N, C-alpha and C positions, 0 to 999 in steps of 0.2 A: 393632351397627350399624357399617357400613364408612364410612370417611372418604373424601370426594372430595378428594384432594390437589391436583387441578387447581384447585379452588376455593379451596384454602388459599394458593395462590401469589398474589403481588401481581398486580394487574390488568395492568400493563404486560408482565410476563413471560408471563402466560397467553396473550396475543395474539401473542407473538413466534413467528417461524419461525426455526429454527437457521440460522446462516451456513453456506452450502454451499461448501466449498473445491473446488479442482480435483480430479478423480478421480485417486487414486493409481495408480501403475503396477501394483503387485501386485494391486489390486482388478480392474483391467481384464484382467490376465492370467488371473485365476481365472474371470471372467465369460465370456470368449471363448475360453479355452483357448489363449492366446497365449504365446509365449516372452517373458518380461519383458525380456530383452536386446534384443529386436527392437522394443520399444515406444518411441516418442518422446513425451515430455510437453512440450507447449507451452501449458500451461494456467494456470500459477501464477506467472508473471513471475519465475522463478528465473534465476540466472546460469548460462548453458550451459557455462561454462568449468570448472565444478567449483570447489571451494574453493582459496584461495591456499595454496601450500606453506608460507608463513610462518605462516599461521593454523593449519594442520594441525600443524605442529611445536609451536606454543605450546599447542594443545589437548591433544596427547599429553603434554606436560610437566605439565599440570595434573591428569592422571589419578592420579598418585601420592597426591594429597590428597583423594580422593573421600570419605574419612571425615570431612572437616572441612567446616563450613559456609563458604560463600563470604564474601568481604568485602561486608558488607551496604551499605557506602557506595560500593563500586566505585571506590576511590581511584585505582588505576592507570589505569583506563579514563577516568575523569573528567579526570585530569591530561593524558592524551594528547589527548582531545577538546578540552580547554581550550587547549592549545598549538596545535593544528591550526586551531581556529576563532576564536582570539583572544577567548575569553570566560574567565570565572573558573569554577572548579569548582562554586561555589555556585549558578551559573545552570543547572546540568545536573540533570535527573531521569532516572534510568535505568529501563528497563522491559523486560518479557518480550516483546520485539517492540514496535513502535510502537503496535499495537492496545492493549496494556496501558496505555500512557501516555494514549492517547485516552480510555479508560474512566476512568482516574483523574481526568483533567481534568474530565470530565462529572460525576463523583460529587462532586468538590470544589466546583464552581461552579454546579451546577444541581440541581433537585429537582422534586417534584410542583408543577404549576402554572406552572413556568418554561418559557420558550421557547428552543429551540435552532434556529438557522437553518442550512440547508445547501442545496446545489443539486440539482436534478434531474440524474440520471445521475452522481451522485457516489458515493464509496466506501460500500458497504453497511453498514459498521460505524457510521457516523454515526446513521442512524435506529435501529439496534439498541440502541446505548448510550442514546440518548435515550429510547426507549420503556421500556427496562429500569429506568431510574431514575424513571420516572413523569413525565418532562417532556413537553412538547408539541413535536413536530417541525414546523418550518415549511419546507416544500420549495419553493424558488423555481424557476420554469421556467428551463431552460437557454437559452442563445443559441448557435446553431451548435455544439451538442453540448457546450459549455463553460459556465463560470460567467458569469452576467450580474451582475457586481459592483454595477452601478448599482441593479438590481432587488433585490439582496440587502441593500444598504444601506437601501433604502426599506422593506424588510420588517421592519426592526428596530423593536420597540415597547418600551414600559416593562417588559414582561414578559421581554424577551430577555436572556439571560445569556451565551450562547455563539454564535459563528458558526464553522462549519467550512469551510475553503477548501482543497481539494486542488490542489496545483500542482507538477508536472503532475497532471492528474486521472486517476483510475482509475474506470471502464474506458475512457474515451474518448481519453485521451492528450493532451487539449487543455491549453494553458498560457496563463496570464495574464501579460502583460508586467509587469516590476517597476514601471514607472510607473503601471500600473493598480492594482496592489496598494497602492502608496503612496497614490494618490488615494483608494482605498477606505478605508484606515486613517484618513485624515484626516476621513472622513465618519462613522466609527463612534464613538459616545459612549465615553468612556474607561472607563465602568463595565461595558461589554460586552467580554468576552474574545474575541479573534480567534485561532483555531488555524489556523496555516498548515502544512498537512500536506505535507511535502516528501519523501515516501518515495522518489520517483523523481528527485530533484533532481540526482543525480550524472550523469545522462544529458543535462543541459541544456548548451547551447553558446552561443557568441556573447554578446549583451548579457544573456541570461538564464543566465549561467554559475552553477554550483552554489551558490556562497556569496554571491551578489549581495544576497540578502535579509538577511543577518546584521546589517549596520549599522542596519537598521530597529528592532532590539531596543532600542537606546539611545534611540531617538526615540519609541517607542510602548510605554509600560509595560504596556499591555493585550495585547501580542502574545506568543503562544507558538508556537514553531516545533518541529515534530516530525519526526524522521528515523529511519531504520532501517539495520541492517547486512544485511538479508535480500535486497536486490536487487543493486546493483552490487558490493557488498562480498562477496557469495557465502556468507553465513552463515545462510541461511533456517532450517536445522534447529536452530540454536542459539538463535534468538529473542532478539535484542538490538535494542532501540530506545532512543530518548532524546528528551527535550524540552529546548529552550533557552528561557529566559525570564528575567525579573528574578529576583534572589535571593529576593525576597519571595514571589513566586508559587511558585518551586521549593520553598521551605520548606513551603508549604501542601501541595503535591503529595506531598512526602516524608512528611507526616504520615499520608496515606492509603495510599500505596504499600505493598504487602506487603513485609515484611522478606525479604531474600534472594531477591528476585524475579528476579535474573539469576544463573545458577549459575557456578561457578568456571571450568568449561571454556569457557563462553561469554564470560566476562569476559577470560580469557587470549587467546582467539582474536581477539576484537574489538580488544583493545588492540594486539596484534601486527599485525593486518592494516592498521591505519592507517599503518604504515610501509612497506607494500608498494605504492609508487606505480606500479610497473610493472604490477602486476596490475590496478589500477583503470584505468589507461590502456588496457590490452589489452581489458578488459571493455567499455569504452566504444567502442573501435574496432570490435570484433566486433559490437556492437549497431548502430553506424551502418551498417556494411556489410550486416548482415542485414536491417535495416529497408529499405534500398534494394532488396535482393533481393526481399523480400516485396512491396513496392510495385510493382515491375516485373512480378512474377508476377500480381498482382491485375489490373493493366492488361491483361496478355495474356488473362486470363480474362474481361475485360469487367466487372469488379466495382468498385463504389465502396468507398472506405475513408475513415476519418477520419485525417488526418495526425496523427502521434503524436510527442510529445516524451519518451515513456517507453521501456520495453523491451518493448512490446507494441503491437498495433495491432488496431483493431476494423474488421472487413470486413463489408459488407452482402451477404449471400448470398441474400436474398429470403425469401419466406414459407415456404420449405422448410428453414429453418435447423435446426430440430429434427431432421428426417430426415437432413440432411447431416451433422450432428454425430454421429448414430448410425452412419452409413456410415463416417465417419472413425475412430470407435472400433473398428469391425470390421476396419479396416485397420491397427490398432495405432498410431493417431495421436490424442493427447489434446489438445483445445483447450478453450475455455471458452464455453459458451452463456451469454448475458447477458440472457435474457428477463426474469429477475428484476429487472433494472435498468430495465425498460421499453423494452428494445431487442430485441424478438423476432426481428428479421431479421438481427441481427448475431452474429458469433462473434468473441471476443477471442483473439488468437493471440500468444503470447510469442515474441519473437525468439530463435531458436536458432542453432546452428552452421550453416554453409553447407549441409552435406549434410542436416541436419534440416529446414531451410527448404525445400529442394528436394523432399525426400520429401513434406512436407506439401502443397506446391503441386501435386505430381503426384496425391496422394490426393484433394485437394480437387477437381481437375478431373474425376477419375473419379467421385467422389461426386455431383457436380453432374449429370454425365451420367446416372448411374443413377437419380437422383431425377426426371429429366425423362422417363424411359421410362414 
């Protein structure tokens, strides 16, 4: 008698759909017979500058020790982060990308029967990890495409264990002012953990500058801040993320975190890139200029968009979004459809270099014209 392994899996996993990343360049080249060098990818919120030369040099230097396990405690990287962010190493939990840290947090603090609160149009990993551990996801309707923190606070019950807040939010790019975050934290019971997901915080400017939230850690022991090296720091392929929290919470997370979850090459590159201030400044400048270029292009095309504080922007191309996406692929331009987020009329576009942005805008105009025929 054959065994139905689908039924052997836990209920939450059986009902899951796999996370769908942006289409890889090589895959598109195979499907459409295109030259990979002629394809531009504006789908996965990657840094268009390529990696920092400082990070590359450090990564190459780590290759000689590939036969050795990495430093499971990540001493050098934690020390560099602690110095930069004015925390102590014991407050830091390292992860294989920030997604890894988000999953560890969920596994440590929630389980079957517990509730995890997150916003409509928020990062897809939140409902995925919630369902995988058998917890109940409470999705709170968004306000103006962003987090309605008042409604999220009201959604907390005795069963709530975690609240995820993405700031800036992916895929909409909306941002909650620090004063709103602080007010929200004052409303949340101390027994409920709040995860402030700041994967895109390096792109913030003005009053919402990247590290403005860090002083909140000392005031709110139930706060966890998560960040990544995959975006502004240009290390997406190496998968390095981290959490900042109280030492007590970090100790719990490190009990569940897989040993050696960040490899030696990644540790070396991430540690080194923290010293490359010029690279980060250039990345943010290119992003600001590119965002302006895309916004102006959308206005020329008569398209509405959601103002974004990240390195991407969601544009409303109407009910032909799926067809327009396919037309863009045929032209060698990869963006991200976000119907799975409940936004079927929008495409999410990563900010690229100036020539990539212009090529995308030209292709978008052609695709829209073709879909109107």
